[in-house]
N, C-alpha and C positions, 0 to 999 in steps of 0.2 A: 706419327711424328716424322717430320722430314729431317734428314741429316744434311750436312754441309754440301755433300756431293750432289744430292737431289736438287737442292736450291740452285747450285751452279748450272745444272742441266736445264732447269726451268728458265733461268736468266738467259742462257744462250738461245733458247727457243724464242723467248720474248723479243730479243734483239732482231731476230729474223722476221718477226710478224709485221705486217703492214699496219701502220697507225690508222688507216682509213677503214679497211675491211677485215683486218685480222688474218689475211691470207699469207701464205709463205712467199718469201722474196728470194731473189738471186742477186749476187754481187756482180756489178759490171765494171767497177773500178775500185782499187784500193790504193790509198796514199799513206805511206809511213813517214811520220815526222821525226825530227831530231830528238824530241823529248820521249820518244818511244811509243807514242800513241799512234793508233791506226784508224784512219777514217775510211769507212767503206760506203760507197755509193751503191744503193740497192734499188731494184724495181720489183714491184709486186707482180706475181704471176697472174693474179685474177683481175685486178682493176688497173694495172699498169701505173700506179702512183710511184713516183720517184722520191726517195728519202735517204738520209744519211744516218749511219751509226758510228759511234766513236768507241774504240776499245783502248783500255789502259791497263797495264799490269799493276796489280796492287801489291803483290809479293812474289818472291821467288822461293821455291822449295828446293832444298838441297838434298840430294840422295847420296848416301855414303855407299861406296862399293867395297866389297871384301876382296882382298888380294889372295 
């Protein structure tokens, strides 16, 4: 059974995968917009396909500190 943390890691890996060949990609440009989304332009290391991914925060976790 997969927990929420494992699902998040798999989602992160999927965002880096090339939609054509499934290879790893690298970011060559990041654009942050006013609404908080980040668009990353990527290029595949294997087949050199260029594609974009968009990241958006879905929630903010607050961590309480003890004094």
